[in-house]
C-alpha positions in Angstrom: 26.9 26.9 38.0 29.7 27.0 35.4 31.8 30.0 34.7 30.4 32.1 31.9 33.8 32.8 30.5 35.3 29.8 28.6 38.7 28.8 29.8 41.5 29.4 27.3 43.1 26.2 25.9 46.4 28.0 26.1 46.4 27.7 29.9 45.7 23.9 29.8 48.6 23.7 27.3 50.8 25.6 29.8 49.8 23.2 32.6 50.6 20.3 30.3 54.0 21.6 29.5 54.5 22.4 33.2 53.8 18.9 34.4 56.0 17.4 31.7 58.8 19.6 33.0 58.1 18.3 36.5 58.4 14.7 35.2 61.6 15.5 33.3 63.1 17.3 36.3 62.5 14.1 38.4 64.2 11.8 35.9 67.3 10.5 37.7 69.8 11.0 34.9 68.5 14.2 33.2 71.2 16.5 32.0 72.1 18.7 35.1 72.1 22.1 33.4 68.6 21.3 31.9 67.4 20.3 35.4 68.7 23.6 36.9 67.0 25.5 34.1 63.7 23.7 34.8 63.8 24.2 38.5 64.3 27.9 38.1 60.6 28.3 37.3 58.6 25.1 36.9 56.7 25.2 40.2 56.1 29.0 40.2 54.5 28.4 36.8 51.6 26.5 38.3 50.8 29.3 40.8 51.0 31.9 38.1 48.6 29.9 35.9 46.2 29.7 38.9 46.1 33.5 38.8 45.6 33.6 35.0 42.6 31.2 35.2 41.0 33.0 38.2 37.6 34.2 37.0 36.9 37.5 38.8 33.3 37.8 37.4 32.3 34.3 38.5 33.9 34.6 42.0 32.3 38.0 42.5 28.9 36.6 41.7 29.4 33.6 44.1 31.1 35.6 46.8 34.8 35.4 47.7 36.1 32.7 50.0 32.8 31.1 50.5 32.4 27.8 52.4 31.5 26.0 49.1 34.7 27.3 47.5 36.9 26.1 50.4 35.1 22.7 50.4 35.7 22.4 46.6 39.4 23.1 47.0 39.7 20.8 49.9 38.2 17.9 47.9 40.2 18.8 44.9 43.6 19.2 46.6 43.7 17.9 50.2 41.7 14.7 49.9 43.9 13.2 47.0 47.0 14.5 48.7 46.5 12.5 51.9 44.9 9.5 50.2 48.0 9.1 48.0 50.2 10.1 50.9 48.8 7.1 53.0 49.2 4.7 50.0 52.9 5.7 49.6 53.5 5.6 53.3 52.0 2.1 53.6 54.1 0.9 50.6 57.2 2.3 52.4 56.3 0.6 55.6 55.8 -2.8 53.9 59.2 -2.4 52.1 61.0 -1.4 55.3 59.1 -3.8 57.5 58.4 -1.2 60.1 55.7 1.4 61.0 55.5 4.2 63.5 52.9 6.8 64.5 55.5 9.5 63.9 55.3 8.8 60.2 51.5 9.6 60.3 52.2 12.8 62.1 54.8 13.9 59.6 52.4 13.0 56.8 49.6 15.2 58.3 52.2 18.0 58.8 52.2 18.2 55.0 55.5 19.9 54.2 58.0 18.5 51.7 60.3 17.4 54.5 57.4 16.0 56.3 56.4 13.7 53.4 60.0 12.7 53.1 60.3 11.7 56.8 57.0 9.9 56.6 58.5 7.8 53.8 55.8 9.1 51.4 55.8 10.9 48.1 57.6 14.3 48.5 55.9 15.8 45.4 52.6 15.9 47.3 53.8 19.1 49.1 52.4 21.0 46.1 48.7 20.1 46.9 48.3 21.5 50.4 50.4 24.5 49.4 48.1 25.2 46.5 45.1 24.9 48.8 46.5 27.5 51.3 47.5 29.7 48.4 44.1 29.8 46.6 42.3 30.3 49.9 44.7 33.1 51.0 44.4 34.8 47.6 40.6 34.7 47.9 40.8 36.1 51.4 43.0 39.0 50.3 40.6 39.7 47.4 37.6 39.6 49.7 39.3 42.0 52.1 40.4 44.7 49.6 37.9 44.3 46.7 35.6 47.1 48.0 38.5 49.5 47.8 38.5 52.0 44.9 42.1 51.2 44.0 41.7 47.5 44.2 44.5 46.5 41.9 47.0 48.9 43.6 46.3 47.4 47.0 46.5 43.9 45.4 50.0 44.8 44.2 51.0 46.0 47.6 49.6 42.9 49.2 51.6 40.7 46.8 54.8 42.5 47.6 54.1 42.1 51.3 53.5 38.3 50.8 56.6 37.9 48.7 58.7 39.7 51.3 57.4 37.5 54.1 58.0 34.4 52.0 61.6 35.4 51.6 62.5 36.5 55.1 60.5 34.0 57.2 63.0 31.6 58.9 63.5 28.2 57.3 62.7 25.2 59.6 64.3 21.8 59.1 61.0 20.1 58.7 59.3 23.0 56.9 56.0 24.6 57.9 52.6 22.9 58.2 51.2 22.4 54.7 54.1 24.5 53.3 52.6 27.7 54.8 56.0 29.5 54.3 56.0 28.6 50.6 52.4 29.8 50.2 53.4 33.4 50.9 55.6 33.4 47.7 52.9 31.4 45.9 50.2 34.0 46.7 52.4 36.7 45.2 52.9 34.6 42.1 49.1 33.9 41.8 48.4 37.6 42.2 50.9 38.5 39.5 49.3 35.9 37.2 45.9 37.5 37.8 47.2 41.0 37.2 48.8 39.8 33.9 45.6 38.2 32.7 44.2 41.1 30.6 47.6 41.7 29.1 48.0 38.1 28.0 44.5 38.1 26.5 45.2 41.4 24.7 48.3 40.0 22.9 47.0 36.4 22.4 46.0 37.1 18.8 49.1 39.1 17.9 51.4 36.3 16.8 54.5 38.4 16.0 54.3 40.3 19.3 53.7 37.1 21.3 56.7 35.4 19.5 59.0 38.3 20.2 58.0 38.4 23.9 58.2 34.6 24.2 61.8 34.6 22.9 62.7 37.5 25.1 61.4 35.6 28.2 63.4 32.5 27.1 66.5 34.6 26.6 66.2 36.4 29.9 65.8 33.1 31.8 68.6 31.3 30.0 71.0 34.2 30.5 70.3 34.7 34.2 69.4 31.3 35.9 73.1 30.2 36.1 74.0 33.5 37.8 71.8 32.6 40.8 73.2 29.0 41.2 76.3 30.3 43.1 73.9 31.8 45.7 72.2 28.4 46.3 73.5 25.8 48.7 72.0 22.9 46.8 72.2 21.8 43.1 69.3 24.0 41.9 66.7 26.5 43.0 63.8 24.9 44.8 60.5 26.5 45.8 59.4 23.8 48.1 62.6 24.0 50.2 62.7 27.8 49.8 66.2 27.7 48.2 66.0 31.0 46.4 69.5 32.1 46.3 69.2 35.8 45.4 65.5 36.5 45.8 65.4 39.1 43.1 67.1 36.8 40.6 64.9 33.9 41.6 61.7 35.9 41.1 63.0 37.2 37.8 63.7 33.7 36.6 60.3 32.4 37.9 58.5 35.1 36.0 60.5 35.0 32.8 60.3 31.2 32.7 56.6 31.2 33.4 56.1 33.9 30.8 58.0 31.8 28.2 55.8 28.8 28.9 52.5 30.7 28.9 53.4 32.7 25.7 54.6 29.4 24.0 51.2 27.9 24.9 49.4 30.9 23.3 51.3 30.2 20.1 50.8 26.4 20.3 47.0 26.6 20.6 47.0 27.6 16.9 48.4 24.1 16.0 45.5 21.6 16.5 47.6 18.5 17.1 49.9 20.1 19.7 46.8 21.8 21.2 45.0 18.5 21.7 48.0 16.6 23.1 49.1 19.2 25.6 45.5 20.2 26.6 44.8 16.6 27.5 47.9 16.4 29.6 47.2 19.7 31.2 43.7 18.5 32.3 45.3 15.4 34.1 48.0 17.0 36.1 47.0 15.4 39.4 47.1 11.8 38.1 50.6 12.5 36.6 51.8 14.4 39.7 50.9 11.6 42.1 52.1 8.6 40.0 55.1 9.6 37.9 58.0 9.6 40.3 58.3 5.8 41.0 57.8 5.1 37.3 60.7 7.3 36.0 62.9 5.8 38.8 62.1 2.2 37.8 62.6 2.8 34.1 65.8 4.6 34.7 67.1 1.8 36.8 66.2 -0.9 34.2 67.7 1.1 31.4 70.9 1.8 33.4 71.3 -1.9 34.2 71.1 -2.8 30.5 73.5 0.0 29.5 70.9 1.9 27.4 71.9 5.5 26.6 70.7 8.0 29.3 68.7 10.1 26.8 66.6 7.0 25.8 66.1 6.2 29.5 64.8 9.7 30.1 62.4 9.7 27.0 61.1 6.2 27.8 60.7 7.2 31.5 58.5 10.2 30.6 56.4 8.2 28.1 56.0 5.4 30.6 55.0 7.8 33.4 52.3 9.5 31.2 50.9 6.1 30.0 50.9 4.7 33.5 49.1 7.7 35.0 46.5 7.5 32.2 45.9 3.9 32.9 45.6 4.4 36.7 43.2 7.3 36.1 41.0 5.4 33.7 40.9 2.4 36.0 40.1 4.2 39.2 38.4 7.5 38.4 34.8 6.0 38.6 35.3 3.8 41.6 37.6 6.1 43.6 37.3 9.6 42.1 38.5 11.2 45.4 42.0 9.9 44.5 42.1 12.5 41.8 40.2 15.3 43.4 37.0 14.5 41.6 34.7 13.9 44.6 31.1 14.8 45.1 31.5 18.6 44.7 33.5 18.1 41.4 30.9 15.8 40.0 28.1 18.2 40.8 29.9 21.1 39.0 30.6 18.9 36.0 26.9 17.8 35.7 
Protein backbone atom coordinates (compact mmCIF):
# COMPACT_ATOMS: atom_id res chain seq x y z
CA UNK A 1 0.00 0.00 0.00
CA UNK A 2 1.36 3.42 -0.94
CA UNK A 3 1.42 6.44 1.39
CA UNK A 4 -1.68 8.57 1.03
CA UNK A 5 0.34 11.75 1.32
CA UNK A 6 2.25 12.67 -1.86
CA UNK A 7 5.94 13.19 -1.29
CA UNK A 8 7.06 16.78 -1.79
CA UNK A 9 9.35 17.27 -4.81
CA UNK A 10 11.39 19.69 -2.71
CA UNK A 11 12.75 16.82 -0.63
CA UNK A 12 13.94 14.92 -3.69
CA UNK A 13 15.54 18.14 -4.91
CA UNK A 14 17.27 18.45 -1.52
CA UNK A 15 18.56 14.88 -1.82
CA UNK A 16 19.76 15.69 -5.34
CA UNK A 17 21.69 18.73 -4.12
CA UNK A 18 23.00 16.68 -1.19
CA UNK A 19 24.42 13.88 -3.33
CA UNK A 20 25.99 16.44 -5.68
CA UNK A 21 27.72 17.96 -2.65
CA UNK A 22 28.95 14.49 -1.69
CA UNK A 23 30.43 14.02 -5.18
CA UNK A 24 31.95 17.52 -5.13
CA UNK A 25 33.43 16.92 -1.68
CA UNK A 26 35.13 13.76 -2.96
CA UNK A 27 36.74 15.47 -5.96
CA UNK A 28 40.51 15.33 -5.22
CA UNK A 29 41.31 18.95 -6.12
CA UNK A 30 38.21 20.77 -4.96
CA UNK A 31 38.95 24.15 -3.32
CA UNK A 32 39.67 23.35 0.33
CA UNK A 33 37.49 26.05 1.97
CA UNK A 34 34.56 24.84 -0.18
CA UNK A 35 35.22 21.25 0.92
CA UNK A 36 35.28 22.33 4.56
CA UNK A 37 32.00 24.22 4.07
CA UNK A 38 30.38 21.15 2.47
CA UNK A 39 31.58 18.74 5.15
CA UNK A 40 30.10 20.93 7.86
CA UNK A 41 26.61 19.68 6.98
CA UNK A 42 26.31 17.45 3.88
CA UNK A 43 25.90 14.07 5.63
CA UNK A 44 23.64 15.37 8.44
CA UNK A 45 21.42 16.70 5.63
CA UNK A 46 20.41 13.17 4.55
CA UNK A 47 19.38 12.13 8.06
CA UNK A 48 17.39 15.33 8.52
CA UNK A 49 15.62 14.73 5.19
CA UNK A 50 14.75 11.20 6.38
CA UNK A 51 12.84 12.82 9.22
CA UNK A 52 11.13 15.27 6.88
CA UNK A 53 9.86 12.46 4.61
CA UNK A 54 8.75 10.23 7.49
CA UNK A 55 5.00 9.82 7.10
CA UNK A 56 3.46 9.54 10.57
CA UNK A 57 -0.04 8.65 9.34
CA UNK A 58 1.18 5.83 7.09
CA UNK A 59 3.46 4.37 9.75
CA UNK A 60 0.79 4.57 12.42
CA UNK A 61 -1.60 2.66 10.16
CA UNK A 62 0.97 -0.05 9.40
CA UNK A 63 2.40 -0.17 12.90
CA UNK A 64 5.81 1.10 14.04
CA UNK A 65 8.96 -0.98 13.56
CA UNK A 66 7.16 -3.92 11.97
CA UNK A 67 8.99 -6.89 10.51
CA UNK A 68 8.05 -5.79 7.00
CA UNK A 69 9.49 -2.31 7.66
CA UNK A 70 12.81 -3.74 8.87
CA UNK A 71 12.94 -6.13 5.90
CA UNK A 72 12.26 -3.30 3.46
CA UNK A 73 15.03 -1.17 4.94
CA UNK A 74 17.38 -4.16 4.99
CA UNK A 75 16.80 -4.78 1.27
CA UNK A 76 17.00 -1.08 0.48
CA UNK A 77 20.18 -0.31 2.42
CA UNK A 78 22.09 -3.34 3.69
CA UNK A 79 21.88 -5.60 0.64
CA UNK A 80 23.33 -3.03 -1.83
CA UNK A 81 25.89 -1.97 0.78
CA UNK A 82 27.48 -5.39 1.04
CA UNK A 83 27.05 -6.36 -2.61
CA UNK A 84 28.99 -3.26 -3.66
CA UNK A 85 31.32 -3.73 -0.72
CA UNK A 86 32.27 -7.19 -2.00
CA UNK A 87 32.70 -5.93 -5.56
CA UNK A 88 35.10 -3.18 -4.46
CA UNK A 89 36.91 -5.57 -2.12
CA UNK A 90 37.45 -8.09 -4.94
CA UNK A 91 38.69 -5.33 -7.26
CA UNK A 92 41.14 -4.25 -4.55
CA UNK A 93 42.35 -7.83 -4.04
CA UNK A 94 42.91 -8.29 -7.78
CA UNK A 95 44.81 -5.00 -7.95
CA UNK A 96 46.94 -5.85 -4.91
CA UNK A 97 47.31 -9.54 -5.80
CA UNK A 98 46.38 -10.67 -2.29
CA UNK A 99 43.32 -11.71 -0.27
CA UNK A 100 42.70 -12.35 3.42
CA UNK A 101 39.72 -13.38 5.54
CA UNK A 102 40.38 -10.32 7.72
CA UNK A 103 39.20 -8.09 4.87
CA UNK A 104 35.83 -9.86 4.84
CA UNK A 105 35.52 -9.42 8.60
CA UNK A 106 36.28 -5.71 8.31
CA UNK A 107 33.71 -5.46 5.52
CA UNK A 108 31.00 -7.11 7.62
CA UNK A 109 31.95 -4.86 10.54
CA UNK A 110 30.60 -2.03 8.42
CA UNK A 111 32.22 1.09 9.85
CA UNK A 112 33.95 3.65 7.66
CA UNK A 113 37.33 2.50 8.98
CA UNK A 114 36.24 -1.11 8.47
CA UNK A 115 35.49 -0.52 4.78
CA UNK A 116 38.85 1.24 4.45
CA UNK A 117 40.77 -1.67 6.02
CA UNK A 118 38.85 -4.10 3.83
CA UNK A 119 40.08 -2.21 0.76
CA UNK A 120 36.47 -1.45 -0.17
CA UNK A 121 34.51 1.77 -0.73
CA UNK A 122 34.50 3.92 2.43
CA UNK A 123 31.37 5.83 1.34
CA UNK A 124 29.34 2.68 2.01
CA UNK A 125 29.38 3.47 5.76
CA UNK A 126 26.31 5.62 5.21
CA UNK A 127 24.02 2.70 4.29
CA UNK A 128 24.26 0.55 7.47
CA UNK A 129 24.23 3.73 9.53
CA UNK A 130 20.98 4.83 7.86
CA UNK A 131 19.52 1.37 8.48
CA UNK A 132 20.28 1.52 12.21
CA UNK A 133 19.09 5.13 12.38
CA UNK A 134 15.67 4.55 10.77
CA UNK A 135 15.06 1.40 12.82
CA UNK A 136 16.08 3.15 16.05
CA UNK A 137 13.87 6.14 15.25
CA UNK A 138 10.91 3.83 14.60
CA UNK A 139 11.64 2.00 17.85
CA UNK A 140 11.71 5.22 19.85
CA UNK A 141 8.45 6.37 18.26
CA UNK A 142 6.84 3.00 18.99
CA UNK A 143 7.89 3.25 22.63
CA UNK A 144 6.68 6.79 23.32
CA UNK A 145 3.85 7.28 20.80
CA UNK A 146 1.11 6.36 23.34
CA UNK A 147 2.31 9.17 25.66
CA UNK A 148 0.15 12.31 25.78
CA UNK A 149 3.15 14.59 25.31
CA UNK A 150 4.63 12.56 22.47
CA UNK A 151 6.61 15.36 20.84
CA UNK A 152 8.06 16.56 24.15
CA UNK A 153 9.33 13.06 24.92
CA UNK A 154 10.64 12.83 21.36
CA UNK A 155 12.65 16.03 21.89
CA UNK A 156 14.07 14.64 25.14
CA UNK A 157 14.94 11.35 23.43
CA UNK A 158 16.71 13.24 20.62
CA UNK A 159 18.77 15.24 23.13
CA UNK A 160 19.72 12.01 24.91
CA UNK A 161 20.75 10.40 21.61
CA UNK A 162 22.81 13.42 20.55
CA UNK A 163 24.54 13.47 23.94
CA UNK A 164 25.44 9.76 23.69
CA UNK A 165 26.70 10.28 20.13
CA UNK A 166 28.99 13.05 21.34
CA UNK A 167 30.42 11.45 24.52
CA UNK A 168 30.72 7.79 23.47
CA UNK A 169 34.44 6.92 23.15
CA UNK A 170 35.87 6.83 19.63
CA UNK A 171 37.36 3.50 18.54
CA UNK A 172 40.17 3.26 15.94
CA UNK A 173 38.07 0.94 13.77
CA UNK A 174 34.76 2.60 14.60
CA UNK A 175 31.67 0.76 15.85
CA UNK A 176 29.80 -2.03 14.03
CA UNK A 177 27.62 -0.54 11.26
CA UNK A 178 28.53 2.96 12.55
CA UNK A 179 26.42 2.44 15.68
CA UNK A 180 28.12 5.40 17.38
CA UNK A 181 27.28 7.74 14.49
CA UNK A 182 23.67 6.54 14.45
CA UNK A 183 23.02 8.18 17.84
CA UNK A 184 23.70 11.61 16.33
CA UNK A 185 21.83 10.57 13.17
CA UNK A 186 18.71 9.61 15.18
CA UNK A 187 18.73 13.08 16.74
CA UNK A 188 19.01 14.68 13.29
CA UNK A 189 16.20 12.51 11.91
CA UNK A 190 14.03 13.44 14.88
CA UNK A 191 14.66 17.15 14.38
CA UNK A 192 13.79 16.76 10.71
CA UNK A 193 10.49 15.13 11.62
CA UNK A 194 9.70 17.85 14.18
CA UNK A 195 10.43 20.55 11.58
CA UNK A 196 8.16 18.96 8.96
CA UNK A 197 4.97 20.93 9.77
CA UNK A 198 6.92 24.18 9.91
CA UNK A 199 8.56 23.57 6.52
CA UNK A 200 5.18 22.74 4.97
CA UNK A 201 3.66 25.87 6.51
CA UNK A 202 6.19 28.26 4.94
CA UNK A 203 6.63 26.39 1.65
CA UNK A 204 4.20 28.66 -0.22
CA UNK A 205 5.54 31.88 1.32
CA UNK A 206 8.34 32.72 -1.08
CA UNK A 207 9.58 35.86 0.72
CA UNK A 208 9.69 34.21 4.16
CA UNK A 209 11.39 31.12 2.71
CA UNK A 210 13.96 33.27 0.87
CA UNK A 211 14.82 35.28 3.99
CA UNK A 212 15.18 32.17 6.15
CA UNK A 213 17.20 30.43 3.44
CA UNK A 214 19.66 33.33 3.29
CA UNK A 215 19.82 33.47 7.10
CA UNK A 216 20.75 29.76 7.25
CA UNK A 217 23.42 30.25 4.57
CA UNK A 218 24.84 33.26 6.40
CA UNK A 219 24.89 31.49 9.76
CA UNK A 220 26.70 28.48 8.32
CA UNK A 221 29.20 30.56 6.36
CA UNK A 222 30.02 32.75 9.36
CA UNK A 223 30.46 29.88 11.84
CA UNK A 224 31.89 26.81 10.10
CA UNK A 225 35.47 28.14 10.08
CA UNK A 226 35.30 28.86 13.81
CA UNK A 227 34.95 25.15 14.47
CA UNK A 228 37.89 24.04 12.29
CA UNK A 229 40.44 24.96 14.97
CA UNK A 230 38.73 22.41 17.26
CA UNK A 231 39.05 19.55 14.73
CA UNK A 232 42.24 17.48 14.38
CA UNK A 233 41.70 16.76 10.67
CA UNK A 234 41.09 19.05 7.69
CA UNK A 235 37.30 19.24 8.09
CA UNK A 236 34.36 18.13 10.19
CA UNK A 237 33.41 14.51 9.51
CA UNK A 238 30.28 12.77 10.75
CA UNK A 239 31.44 9.24 9.84
CA UNK A 240 34.62 9.59 11.91
CA UNK A 241 32.85 11.67 14.58
CA UNK A 242 35.20 14.60 14.17
CA UNK A 243 32.83 17.22 15.53
CA UNK A 244 35.20 19.72 17.10
CA UNK A 245 32.92 21.81 19.29
CA UNK A 246 29.67 19.75 19.40
CA UNK A 247 27.48 22.83 19.72
CA UNK A 248 29.08 24.51 16.69
CA UNK A 249 28.95 21.26 14.72
CA UNK A 250 25.24 20.76 15.31
CA UNK A 251 24.58 24.44 14.65
CA UNK A 252 26.35 24.15 11.28
CA UNK A 253 24.66 20.82 10.50
CA UNK A 254 21.22 22.32 11.08
CA UNK A 255 21.86 25.68 9.41
CA UNK A 256 23.47 24.02 6.36
CA UNK A 257 20.67 21.48 6.08
CA UNK A 258 18.12 24.25 6.50
CA UNK A 259 19.77 26.21 3.70
CA UNK A 260 19.56 23.22 1.31
CA UNK A 261 15.98 22.28 2.23
CA UNK A 262 14.72 25.85 1.94
CA UNK A 263 16.62 26.33 -1.34
CA UNK A 264 14.86 23.21 -2.59
CA UNK A 265 11.47 24.61 -1.59
CA UNK A 266 12.26 27.65 -3.74
CA UNK A 267 13.68 25.59 -6.62
CA UNK A 268 10.60 23.41 -7.00
CA UNK A 269 8.80 26.42 -8.51
CA UNK A 270 11.25 26.34 -11.45
CA UNK A 271 10.28 23.39 -13.64
CA UNK A 272 13.66 22.71 -15.30
CA UNK A 273 15.63 22.80 -12.04
CA UNK A 274 12.92 20.74 -10.38
CA UNK A 275 13.10 18.00 -13.03
CA UNK A 276 16.91 17.82 -13.03
CA UNK A 277 17.44 17.73 -9.27
CA UNK A 278 14.42 15.52 -8.58
CA UNK A 279 15.79 12.91 -10.97
CA UNK A 280 19.21 13.06 -9.30
CA UNK A 281 17.58 12.89 -5.87
CA UNK A 282 15.73 9.69 -6.77
CA UNK A 283 18.98 7.96 -7.76
CA UNK A 284 21.20 8.69 -4.77
CA UNK A 285 22.23 5.07 -4.18
CA UNK A 286 23.61 4.50 -7.72
CA UNK A 287 25.54 7.77 -7.45
CA UNK A 288 26.78 7.03 -3.91
CA UNK A 289 28.18 3.61 -4.80
CA UNK A 290 29.84 4.51 -8.13
CA UNK A 291 31.04 8.13 -8.09
CA UNK A 292 34.27 7.97 -6.08
CA UNK A 293 36.50 6.05 -8.53
CA UNK A 294 35.15 8.09 -11.44
CA UNK A 295 36.03 11.49 -9.99
CA UNK A 296 39.48 10.15 -9.04
CA UNK A 297 40.15 8.82 -12.56
CA UNK A 298 38.96 12.01 -14.27
CA UNK A 299 41.01 14.14 -11.89
CA UNK A 300 44.17 12.08 -12.56
CA UNK A 301 43.72 12.27 -16.34
CA UNK A 302 43.08 16.01 -16.33
CA UNK A 303 46.01 16.62 -13.98
CA UNK A 304 48.34 14.65 -16.26
CA UNK A 305 47.40 16.82 -19.24
CA UNK A 306 47.65 20.06 -17.27
CA UNK A 307 43.95 20.91 -17.51
CA UNK A 308 42.79 23.58 -15.00
CA UNK A 309 41.56 22.15 -11.69
CA UNK A 310 38.11 23.73 -12.00
CA UNK A 311 37.48 21.95 -15.31
CA UNK A 312 38.67 18.68 -13.79
CA UNK A 313 36.17 19.04 -10.95
CA UNK A 314 33.28 19.93 -13.28
CA UNK A 315 34.02 17.12 -15.72
CA UNK A 316 34.52 14.71 -12.83
CA UNK A 317 31.04 15.47 -11.46
CA UNK A 318 29.40 15.20 -14.88
CA UNK A 319 31.23 11.94 -15.64
CA UNK A 320 30.25 10.48 -12.25
CA UNK A 321 26.56 11.32 -12.81
CA UNK A 322 26.53 9.92 -16.35
CA UNK A 323 28.40 6.77 -15.34
CA UNK A 324 26.06 6.08 -12.41
CA UNK A 325 23.08 6.55 -14.73
CA UNK A 326 24.48 4.12 -17.30
CA UNK A 327 25.30 1.50 -14.65
CA UNK A 328 21.83 1.87 -13.14
CA UNK A 329 20.06 1.54 -16.50
CA UNK A 330 22.16 -1.49 -17.48
CA UNK A 331 21.83 -3.41 -14.21
CA UNK A 332 18.58 -2.39 -12.52
CA UNK A 333 16.47 -5.08 -14.27
CA UNK A 334 18.94 -7.94 -14.00
CA UNK A 335 20.42 -7.08 -10.61
CA UNK A 336 17.96 -4.72 -8.86
CA UNK A 337 19.35 -5.70 -5.45
CA UNK A 338 22.51 -3.71 -6.28
CA UNK A 339 20.44 -0.55 -5.95
CA UNK A 340 18.16 -1.57 -3.09
CA UNK A 341 15.33 -2.38 -5.46
CA UNK A 342 14.74 -6.00 -4.50
CA UNK A 343 11.54 -7.95 -4.13
CA UNK A 344 9.96 -5.78 -1.43
CA UNK A 345 10.69 -2.59 -3.38
CA UNK A 346 9.17 -4.04 -6.56
CA UNK A 347 5.98 -5.10 -4.71
CA UNK A 348 5.52 -1.61 -3.23
CA UNK A 349 6.08 -0.02 -6.62
CA UNK A 350 3.53 -2.29 -8.34
